[in-house]
MIZA-826802 format. One line per 8 residues: number of its first residue (from 1); their letters; for each residue x, y, z of N, C-alpha, C. Coordinates in Angstrom, 1 decimal. Layout:
// residues N
NUM) A) X,Y,Z,X,Y,Z,X,Y,Z; ...
//
This chain:
// residues 249
1) MESIFLPS) 0.8,-1.5,-0.1,0.1,0.2,0.1,0.9,1.6,-0.2; 0.5,2.0,-0.8,0.9,3.3,-1.2,0.5,4.7,-0.2; 1.2,5.7,0.8,-0.4,6.5,0.9,0.4,8.0,0.6; 0.0,9.0,1.1,-0.1,10.6,0.8,-0.3,11.2,1.5; 0.8,12.6,2.3,0.5,13.0,3.4,0.2,14.3,2.0; -1.0,14.7,2.3,-1.1,15.9,1.6,-0.2,16.9,2.5; -0.3,18.5,2.2,0.3,19.7,2.5,-1.2,20.5,3.6; -0.9,21.0,5.1,-1.9,20.8,6.2,-2.2,22.6,5.2
9) DHFPESLG) -1.8,23.3,4.8,-1.2,24.5,4.0,-2.5,24.8,2.8; -2.9,23.3,2.2,-3.2,23.8,1.2,-4.6,22.6,1.2; -4.2,21.5,1.7,-5.9,20.4,2.3,-5.8,20.6,3.9; -8.0,20.0,4.1,-7.4,20.4,5.7,-7.0,19.0,6.0; -6.8,19.4,7.2,-6.0,18.2,7.7,-7.4,16.8,7.9; -8.1,16.8,7.8,-9.3,15.6,7.6,-9.6,15.3,6.1; -8.8,15.5,6.1,-8.6,14.8,4.3,-7.3,15.1,3.7; -6.3,14.4,5.0,-5.0,14.7,4.1,-4.8,13.2,3.8
17) SIHIAHFH) -5.3,12.9,3.9,-4.4,11.9,3.7,-5.0,10.9,2.8; -4.0,10.0,1.3,-4.4,9.3,0.6,-3.6,7.9,0.7; -4.9,6.7,1.0,-3.6,5.5,1.1,-4.5,4.2,-0.4; -3.8,3.9,-0.9,-3.8,3.8,-2.2,-3.2,2.2,-1.7; -4.3,0.7,-2.5,-3.7,-0.4,-2.5,-4.2,-1.7,-4.0; -3.0,-2.1,-4.8,-3.4,-2.9,-5.3,-3.5,-4.2,-5.2; -5.2,-5.3,-5.7,-5.2,-6.6,-5.3,-5.1,-7.2,-6.5; -4.8,-8.0,-6.3,-4.7,-8.9,-8.1,-5.4,-10.5,-8.1
25) SLSNSASL) -5.5,-11.1,-8.8,-5.9,-12.2,-8.2,-7.3,-12.7,-7.7; -8.1,-11.9,-7.8,-9.7,-11.3,-7.0,-10.4,-12.7,-7.2; -11.4,-13.3,-6.1,-12.1,-14.2,-6.4,-13.2,-13.9,-5.5; -13.6,-12.8,-5.3,-14.7,-11.9,-4.2,-15.4,-11.0,-4.7; -15.2,-11.0,-6.4,-15.8,-9.5,-6.9,-16.9,-9.6,-6.4; -17.9,-10.5,-7.0,-18.7,-10.6,-7.3,-20.0,-10.6,-5.6; -19.3,-11.4,-4.3,-19.5,-11.1,-3.5,-19.5,-9.6,-3.0; -18.5,-9.5,-3.1,-18.0,-8.3,-2.0,-19.5,-6.7,-3.1
33) LDRLISAS) -19.6,-6.8,-4.5,-20.2,-6.0,-5.0,-21.9,-5.9,-4.7; -22.4,-7.4,-4.1,-23.3,-7.1,-3.1,-23.6,-6.8,-1.9; -22.1,-6.7,-1.7,-21.9,-6.7,-0.1,-21.9,-5.0,0.1; -21.6,-4.6,-1.2,-21.4,-2.5,-1.4,-23.0,-2.2,-1.7; -22.9,-3.3,-2.5,-25.5,-2.6,-2.8,-26.6,-3.0,-1.7; -25.7,-3.8,-1.0,-26.8,-4.5,0.6,-26.3,-3.2,1.1; -24.7,-2.7,2.2,-24.5,-1.4,2.6,-25.6,0.0,2.4; -25.8,0.0,1.3,-26.1,1.3,0.6,-27.1,1.4,0.9
41) KLDESHPD) -27.7,0.3,1.0,-29.7,0.1,1.1,-30.0,-0.1,2.1; -29.1,-0.7,3.1,-29.5,-0.3,4.8,-29.7,1.1,5.4; -30.8,-0.1,6.5,-31.8,1.6,7.0,-31.0,2.5,8.0; -30.8,3.5,7.8,-30.1,4.1,9.1,-30.1,3.9,11.0; -31.3,3.7,10.5,-31.9,2.8,12.2,-30.8,1.4,12.8; -30.8,0.3,11.4,-30.2,-1.1,11.3,-29.0,-1.5,12.8; -28.8,-1.2,13.4,-28.1,-1.9,14.1,-26.4,-1.9,13.3; -26.7,-3.0,12.6,-25.7,-3.2,11.5,-25.1,-2.2,10.5
49) TAAERSAL) -25.2,-1.4,10.5,-25.2,-0.4,9.2,-24.0,0.9,9.3; -24.2,1.6,10.5,-22.5,1.9,11.1,-21.4,0.6,10.7; -21.7,0.1,11.1,-20.0,-1.1,11.3,-19.9,-1.3,9.4; -21.0,-2.0,9.4,-21.1,-2.3,7.5,-20.3,-1.5,6.8; -20.8,0.0,7.1,-20.7,1.1,6.1,-19.2,1.6,6.4; -19.1,1.2,7.1,-17.4,2.1,7.6,-16.3,0.3,7.3; -16.7,-0.7,7.2,-15.7,-1.8,6.8,-15.9,-1.7,5.4; -16.7,-1.5,4.4,-16.7,-1.1,3.3,-16.3,0.3,2.5
57) DFAFIDPT) -15.9,1.0,3.3,-15.8,2.5,3.6,-14.3,2.8,3.0; -13.9,3.0,1.3,-13.4,2.6,0.4,-13.9,3.1,-1.0; -12.5,3.5,-1.7,-13.0,3.7,-3.1,-13.0,2.3,-3.8; -13.8,1.6,-4.8,-13.5,0.1,-5.5,-13.1,0.2,-7.1; -11.9,1.1,-7.1,-12.0,0.9,-8.8,-11.5,-0.2,-9.1; -11.9,-0.5,-10.9,-11.3,-1.4,-11.5,-10.7,-0.8,-12.5; -9.1,-1.1,-11.7,-7.5,-0.9,-12.3,-7.3,-1.0,-14.3; -8.1,-1.6,-14.7,-8.6,-1.9,-16.1,-8.6,-0.7,-16.7
65) RLVSKQHL) -9.6,0.5,-16.2,-9.6,1.8,-16.1,-9.0,2.7,-15.8; -7.6,2.0,-15.0,-6.7,3.4,-14.9,-5.6,3.4,-16.1; -4.9,4.7,-16.1,-3.9,4.5,-17.4,-2.6,5.1,-16.4; -2.3,5.2,-15.2,-1.5,6.0,-14.6,-1.7,6.2,-12.6; -0.7,5.9,-12.2,-1.0,6.7,-11.5,-1.1,7.9,-10.8; -1.3,8.8,-12.2,-0.9,10.5,-12.2,-2.5,10.5,-12.0; -3.0,9.4,-13.1,-4.6,9.4,-13.0,-5.5,9.5,-12.4; -5.1,8.7,-10.7,-5.6,8.3,-10.0,-5.6,9.6,-8.6
73) VTACLQAI) -4.2,9.4,-8.6,-4.1,10.7,-7.4,-5.2,12.2,-8.4; -4.3,12.3,-9.2,-5.5,13.3,-9.2,-7.0,13.5,-8.9; -7.8,12.0,-9.9,-9.1,11.8,-8.8,-8.9,12.0,-7.7; -8.4,11.3,-6.6,-8.1,11.9,-5.4,-8.3,13.1,-5.3; -7.4,13.8,-5.5,-7.1,15.9,-5.0,-8.6,16.0,-5.7; -8.7,15.7,-6.3,-10.2,16.2,-7.1,-11.7,16.1,-6.0; -11.8,14.7,-5.9,-12.4,14.2,-4.3,-12.0,15.4,-3.9; -10.8,15.3,-2.6,-10.6,16.0,-1.9,-10.9,17.6,-2.0
81) IAASRSNQ) -10.8,18.0,-2.9,-11.2,19.0,-2.8,-12.9,19.9,-2.7; -14.2,18.9,-4.1,-15.4,19.2,-3.7,-15.1,19.0,-2.6; -14.7,17.6,-1.6,-15.2,17.6,-0.2,-15.1,18.8,0.8; -13.9,19.2,0.5,-13.4,20.4,1.4,-14.9,21.6,1.3; -15.1,22.2,-0.2,-15.8,22.5,-0.4,-17.4,22.7,-0.1; -17.8,21.1,0.2,-19.1,20.7,0.6,-18.5,20.8,2.1; -18.2,20.6,2.4,-17.4,20.3,4.1,-17.9,22.3,4.3; -16.9,23.0,4.3,-17.3,24.4,4.3,-18.9,25.0,4.7
89) ANRSAPHG) -19.3,24.5,3.2,-20.7,24.7,2.8,-21.4,24.6,4.3; -21.8,23.1,4.6,-22.6,22.5,5.2,-22.1,23.2,7.1; -20.6,23.3,7.0,-20.5,24.4,8.3,-22.0,25.1,8.2; -21.8,25.5,7.6,-23.0,27.1,8.1,-25.0,27.1,7.7; -24.9,25.4,7.2,-26.1,25.3,6.7,-27.0,24.6,8.1; -28.1,24.9,8.6,-29.2,24.4,9.6,-28.7,23.0,9.0; -29.0,22.1,11.0,-29.0,21.0,11.1,-29.5,20.4,10.9; -28.7,18.7,10.2,-29.9,17.9,9.0,-30.1,18.7,7.9
97) TTLPVQGG) -29.7,19.8,7.4,-29.3,20.3,5.8,-27.8,19.7,5.1; -28.1,19.5,3.8,-26.7,20.5,2.8,-27.2,21.5,1.9; -25.6,22.6,2.0,-25.7,22.8,0.4,-26.2,22.4,-0.6; -26.0,23.2,-1.3,-25.0,23.2,-3.0,-23.9,23.5,-2.8; -23.4,23.8,-3.2,-21.9,24.8,-4.1,-21.5,24.6,-5.1; -21.4,24.9,-5.4,-20.5,25.1,-6.9,-19.3,24.6,-6.6; -19.3,23.2,-7.4,-17.4,23.1,-7.6,-17.5,21.7,-6.0; -18.5,21.6,-4.7,-18.5,21.1,-4.3,-19.3,19.3,-4.4
105) MKTKTPHS) -19.3,18.4,-3.5,-19.4,17.1,-4.0,-20.5,17.0,-5.1; -20.5,15.9,-5.7,-21.7,15.5,-6.1,-22.5,14.2,-6.3; -21.4,13.2,-5.4,-21.2,12.2,-4.5,-22.3,11.7,-2.8; -22.3,11.4,-2.1,-22.3,11.5,-1.1,-21.3,11.5,-0.1; -20.0,10.6,-1.0,-19.1,10.4,0.3,-17.7,10.8,-0.6; -16.6,11.2,-0.8,-15.4,11.0,-0.8,-14.5,10.3,-2.2; -14.9,9.3,-1.4,-14.9,8.5,-2.2,-15.5,7.9,-3.6; -16.6,7.5,-3.3,-17.6,7.9,-4.8,-17.0,9.3,-5.5
113) EIIFALSP) -17.0,10.0,-4.8,-16.3,11.5,-5.6,-15.3,10.8,-6.5; -14.2,9.8,-5.8,-13.3,9.8,-6.4,-13.9,9.4,-8.2; -15.1,7.9,-8.1,-14.5,7.5,-8.9,-15.8,8.6,-9.8; -16.3,9.2,-9.4,-17.0,9.8,-10.4,-16.3,11.4,-11.0; -15.0,11.2,-10.4,-14.1,12.6,-11.2,-13.2,11.8,-11.6; -13.3,10.6,-12.5,-12.4,9.4,-13.1,-13.5,9.7,-14.4; -14.5,9.8,-14.5,-15.1,9.6,-15.7,-15.3,11.2,-16.4; -15.6,10.9,-17.0,-15.7,12.7,-18.0,-17.1,12.8,-18.3
121) GNNIGESL) -18.1,11.9,-18.3,-19.1,12.6,-18.5,-19.8,12.8,-16.8; -21.2,13.8,-16.3,-21.4,13.5,-15.3,-22.7,12.7,-14.9; -23.3,11.7,-15.4,-24.2,10.4,-14.7,-23.1,9.8,-14.0; -22.9,9.2,-12.7,-22.7,8.8,-11.5,-23.0,8.0,-11.3; -24.3,7.3,-11.8,-24.8,5.4,-11.7,-23.5,5.0,-13.0; -23.6,6.0,-14.1,-22.2,5.2,-15.3,-20.8,5.5,-14.6; -20.9,6.9,-13.9,-19.4,6.3,-13.9,-19.0,5.1,-12.7; -20.5,5.2,-11.9,-19.6,3.7,-11.1,-19.8,2.6,-11.6
129) KRFGLSSK) -20.4,2.6,-13.0,-20.4,1.1,-13.9,-18.7,1.0,-14.6; -18.8,2.1,-14.8,-17.3,2.1,-16.1,-16.0,2.1,-15.0; -16.0,2.7,-13.8,-14.7,2.6,-13.3,-14.0,1.9,-12.2; -15.5,1.4,-10.8,-16.7,0.7,-10.5,-15.1,-0.4,-10.0; -15.7,-1.2,-9.2,-16.2,-2.0,-9.0,-17.1,-3.8,-9.8; -17.1,-4.4,-10.6,-17.5,-5.5,-11.6,-17.9,-6.5,-10.6; -19.2,-7.7,-11.4,-18.5,-8.4,-10.1,-17.8,-9.7,-10.9; -17.0,-9.1,-12.4,-16.5,-10.2,-12.5,-14.5,-9.2,-12.8
137) SKSVVLVK) -15.0,-8.7,-11.8,-13.8,-8.1,-11.7,-12.3,-9.2,-11.3; -11.0,-9.0,-11.5,-10.4,-9.9,-11.2,-8.8,-9.0,-10.5; -9.5,-8.1,-10.3,-8.1,-7.0,-9.8,-9.0,-5.6,-9.1; -8.7,-6.0,-8.8,-9.0,-4.0,-8.1,-7.7,-3.1,-7.0; -8.5,-2.0,-7.6,-7.4,-0.9,-6.1,-8.7,-0.7,-5.5; -8.3,0.0,-3.8,-9.0,0.5,-3.0,-8.5,1.7,-2.6; -9.2,2.5,-1.8,-8.1,4.3,-1.6,-9.1,3.8,-0.7; -8.1,5.0,0.2,-9.5,5.3,1.8,-8.3,6.7,2.0
145) ICASSSTS) -9.0,7.9,2.1,-8.8,8.9,2.3,-9.0,9.3,3.6; -8.9,9.7,4.8,-8.7,10.1,6.1,-8.0,11.8,6.6; -8.0,11.7,7.9,-7.2,12.6,8.0,-5.5,12.6,8.4; -5.6,13.5,8.3,-3.9,13.2,8.6,-3.5,14.1,9.8; -4.1,13.9,10.7,-3.6,14.8,11.9,-4.5,13.5,13.1; -5.0,14.4,14.2,-5.6,13.6,15.6,-7.2,14.3,14.8; -6.9,15.4,14.3,-8.1,16.3,14.5,-8.9,15.9,13.7; -9.9,15.5,14.1,-11.5,15.3,13.0,-12.7,16.4,13.0
153) EDSRGYGD) -13.3,16.4,11.5,-14.1,16.8,11.0,-16.1,16.4,11.9; -16.4,17.5,12.5,-17.4,17.3,12.9,-18.4,16.2,12.1; -19.8,16.3,12.8,-20.6,15.0,12.6,-21.0,15.1,11.2; -21.2,16.8,10.4,-21.4,16.8,8.7,-20.2,17.7,7.8; -19.2,16.8,8.0,-17.9,16.6,8.0,-17.8,16.1,7.0; -17.2,16.0,6.6,-16.9,14.1,5.3,-15.2,13.8,5.9; -14.5,14.3,7.2,-13.3,13.5,7.4,-13.7,12.3,8.1; -12.5,11.8,8.2,-12.7,11.1,9.1,-11.6,10.8,10.3
161) RLATTDSI) -11.7,9.9,10.9,-10.7,10.0,11.8,-9.7,9.3,11.2; -8.2,10.3,11.7,-7.2,9.7,11.8,-7.2,8.1,12.0; -6.1,7.6,11.3,-6.3,5.6,11.7,-4.6,5.5,11.1; -3.5,4.4,11.5,-2.7,4.1,11.2,-2.4,3.9,9.5; -1.2,3.3,8.7,-1.0,3.2,7.2,-1.5,1.3,8.1; -0.7,0.2,9.3,-1.1,-0.4,9.3,-2.3,-0.9,9.2; -3.1,-0.4,10.7,-4.7,-0.8,10.7,-5.8,-0.2,9.1; -5.2,0.5,8.2,-6.0,0.9,7.5,-5.9,-0.3,5.9
169) LDSMISII) -4.2,-0.8,5.8,-4.1,-2.4,5.6,-4.7,-3.0,5.5; -4.5,-3.0,7.0,-5.3,-4.4,8.0,-7.1,-4.5,7.2; -8.4,-3.6,7.3,-9.2,-3.3,6.8,-9.4,-3.8,5.4; -8.4,-2.9,4.4,-8.5,-3.7,2.9,-9.3,-5.0,3.0; -7.0,-5.6,3.5,-7.0,-7.4,3.5,-8.5,-7.7,3.9; -9.2,-7.2,5.3,-10.4,-8.6,5.5,-11.3,-8.8,5.3; -11.2,-7.3,3.8,-12.7,-7.3,2.9,-12.0,-8.1,1.7; -11.2,-8.3,1.1,-10.0,-8.7,-0.1,-9.8,-10.1,-0.4
177) DGQLSLSP) -10.3,-10.7,-0.9,-10.1,-12.8,-1.4,-9.1,-12.0,-2.3; -7.8,-11.8,-2.5,-6.7,-11.9,-3.3,-5.2,-11.1,-2.9; -4.1,-11.0,-3.7,-3.1,-11.1,-3.7,-3.0,-9.4,-3.4; -1.9,-8.7,-2.7,-2.1,-7.4,-2.7,-1.0,-7.3,-3.2; -1.0,-6.3,-4.3,0.7,-5.9,-4.9,2.1,-5.6,-3.9; 3.0,-6.2,-4.3,4.0,-5.4,-3.7,4.7,-4.4,-4.2; 4.6,-4.4,-5.8,5.4,-3.6,-7.2,4.4,-1.6,-6.8; 5.6,-1.2,-6.8,5.0,0.5,-7.3,3.5,0.8,-8.0
185) LEKTLDGV) 3.1,1.4,-7.5,1.8,2.1,-8.4,2.5,2.5,-10.2; 3.5,3.2,-10.0,4.0,3.6,-11.2,3.9,2.2,-12.0; 4.3,0.8,-11.3,4.7,0.2,-12.3,3.3,-0.9,-12.7; 2.6,-0.6,-11.5,1.3,-2.0,-11.7,0.3,-0.8,-12.5; 0.4,0.8,-11.8,-0.2,0.8,-13.2,0.1,2.2,-14.3; 0.5,1.6,-14.6,1.4,1.9,-16.5,0.7,1.6,-17.5; -0.5,2.4,-18.0,-0.9,1.9,-19.2,0.4,1.7,-20.5; 1.5,2.1,-20.2,2.3,2.2,-21.6,2.9,0.6,-20.9
193) ATHSETNW) 3.6,0.2,-20.1,4.2,-1.3,-19.9,3.6,-2.2,-20.4; 3.9,-3.0,-21.1,3.5,-4.8,-21.6,2.6,-5.2,-20.8; 3.2,-5.1,-19.7,2.0,-5.7,-18.2,0.3,-5.2,-17.9; 0.6,-3.8,-19.3,-0.3,-3.5,-17.8,-2.0,-4.0,-18.5; -2.8,-3.7,-17.4,-3.6,-3.8,-17.0,-4.8,-3.0,-18.2; -4.3,-1.7,-17.9,-5.2,-1.0,-18.9,-6.3,-1.2,-20.2; -7.5,-1.5,-20.2,-7.9,-1.8,-21.3,-8.3,-0.8,-22.2; -7.3,-0.4,-23.4,-7.1,0.9,-24.0,-8.3,0.9,-25.1
201) KEMSKIYK) -9.2,-0.5,-25.2,-9.7,-0.1,-26.2,-11.5,0.4,-25.4; -11.2,0.3,-24.4,-12.1,0.8,-23.7,-12.2,1.9,-23.1; -11.0,3.3,-22.7,-10.4,4.2,-22.6,-10.6,4.8,-23.4; -10.3,4.4,-24.3,-10.7,5.0,-26.2,-12.3,4.8,-26.7; -13.0,4.4,-26.2,-14.0,4.7,-26.4,-14.8,5.7,-24.9; -14.3,6.0,-23.6,-15.2,6.4,-22.7,-15.0,8.2,-22.4; -12.8,8.1,-23.1,-12.6,9.5,-23.5,-12.7,10.0,-24.4; -13.6,9.0,-25.7,-13.3,9.2,-27.2,-12.5,10.3,-27.7
209) LNMPLLLS) -11.7,8.6,-27.9,-10.2,9.1,-27.9,-10.0,9.0,-29.5; -9.8,9.4,-30.4,-9.9,8.6,-31.9,-8.6,8.6,-32.0; -7.5,7.7,-31.8,-6.1,7.3,-31.5,-6.5,6.0,-31.5; -6.1,5.6,-33.2,-5.9,4.0,-33.4,-4.7,2.9,-33.1; -3.6,3.9,-33.2,-2.7,3.8,-32.8,-2.3,2.8,-30.8; -3.5,3.4,-30.0,-4.0,3.2,-28.9,-3.5,1.8,-28.6; -4.0,0.9,-29.6,-4.4,-0.4,-29.8,-3.6,-1.4,-30.2; -2.8,-1.1,-30.8,-1.1,-1.5,-31.1,-0.6,-2.4,-30.7
217) SSKGDGDG) 0.2,-3.2,-30.9,1.1,-3.7,-30.0,1.8,-2.8,-29.0; 1.9,-3.1,-28.0,3.5,-2.1,-27.2,5.3,-2.5,-27.3; 5.5,-3.8,-28.4,6.9,-4.7,-28.8,7.4,-3.1,-29.2; 8.9,-3.7,-29.3,10.1,-2.9,-29.6,10.1,-2.4,-31.2; 9.4,-2.8,-31.4,9.1,-2.1,-33.4,8.8,-0.7,-33.4; 8.9,-0.6,-34.7,8.4,1.0,-35.2,7.3,1.1,-35.1; 6.0,0.2,-35.3,4.7,0.3,-34.8,4.8,0.1,-32.9; 4.9,-0.7,-32.4,5.3,-0.8,-30.9,6.0,1.1,-30.6
225) ELAEKERR) 7.0,1.2,-31.3,7.1,2.9,-30.8,6.4,3.1,-30.5; 5.7,3.7,-31.9,5.2,5.6,-32.2,3.2,4.6,-31.3; 3.0,3.5,-31.0,1.8,2.9,-30.4,2.3,4.0,-28.7; 3.9,3.1,-28.5,4.2,3.7,-27.0,4.0,4.8,-26.8; 4.2,6.1,-28.1,4.5,8.0,-28.4,2.8,8.0,-27.7; 1.2,7.7,-28.5,0.3,7.6,-28.9,-0.5,7.4,-27.2; 0.0,6.3,-26.7,-0.4,6.4,-25.5,0.2,7.0,-24.4; 0.8,7.3,-23.9,2.3,8.5,-23.8,0.9,9.8,-23.6
233) RAIDIIVS) 1.0,10.3,-24.9,-0.5,11.4,-25.5,-1.7,11.2,-24.9; -1.7,9.9,-25.0,-3.3,9.8,-24.3,-3.5,9.9,-22.6; -2.2,9.6,-22.5,-2.3,9.6,-20.7,-2.7,11.0,-20.5; -1.5,11.9,-20.7,-2.1,13.0,-20.4,-3.0,14.1,-21.0; -3.7,13.7,-22.3,-5.2,14.4,-23.0,-6.4,13.1,-21.7; -5.9,12.3,-20.5,-6.6,11.6,-20.3,-6.6,12.2,-18.5; -5.1,12.6,-18.5,-5.2,13.1,-16.6,-6.1,15.0,-16.5; -5.4,15.5,-18.0,-5.9,16.5,-17.6,-7.5,17.0,-17.9
241) AVAMKNVA) -8.4,16.0,-18.4,-9.3,15.8,-18.6,-10.1,15.8,-17.0; -9.4,15.0,-16.0,-10.1,14.5,-14.9,-9.7,15.8,-14.2; -8.6,16.4,-14.3,-7.8,17.7,-13.5,-8.9,18.7,-13.7; -9.6,18.8,-15.0,-10.6,20.4,-15.6,-12.2,19.9,-14.7; -12.0,18.5,-15.6,-13.1,18.0,-14.9,-14.6,19.3,-14.0; -13.7,20.0,-12.9,-15.0,20.8,-11.8,-14.9,21.9,-12.6; -13.6,22.5,-13.5,-14.1,24.1,-13.8,-14.2,24.0,-15.7; -15.0,22.8,-15.5,-15.6,22.4,-16.9,-17.7,22.5,-17.0
249) A) -17.2,21.9,-15.5,-18.4,21.8,-15.2,-19.7,23.1,-15.4
//
């Protein structure tokens, strides 16, 4: 698992850390998806609701829809910015209400906001379908956003209490039947590498990229070199699209 701690002079401490783990050889994707759907439908008064939602409080992302580590981290930062804006608006809202705010969250949690940020469109359901866990997923990337210090937001904030990196990783492992990747995310999420999980055919459709060489072999021959350059150009386009989504909305 890799952890990123954000500077407190630019980001709220309650949303100041990002923790990312990549699992492969996943064998419980279908049951995990069922569990996520069931948890979202639990009644607030149900005694198991809080514990179950806490156990599943991550972003579950399909790595075949990621082109680089920067792609994912950019979406995480966009989600944190949106959550921070919503936090600020909700502090002044009457108790039990939330206020819409320009550039604020479009979804219910920072984790679902990450998945929404990855999608070029504004349909929340479509973004979850395209970039989230599916019943056939063989690998998954889990992301946890939480506090970077012992401070925490009030009940209307979107921050999480401070958790140790070991406890976060343990909580991820406890719900995943699969193997944790020990390689750096720069390698496992590299959309140009020959071992890449990136589904360039689907990414071309999602981001409407008219770049035929993306689907070519990335082997080291002449065509492969052209394909690699095309993929690197596509990565820049996709990352820029994620970074600009809130501005363009």
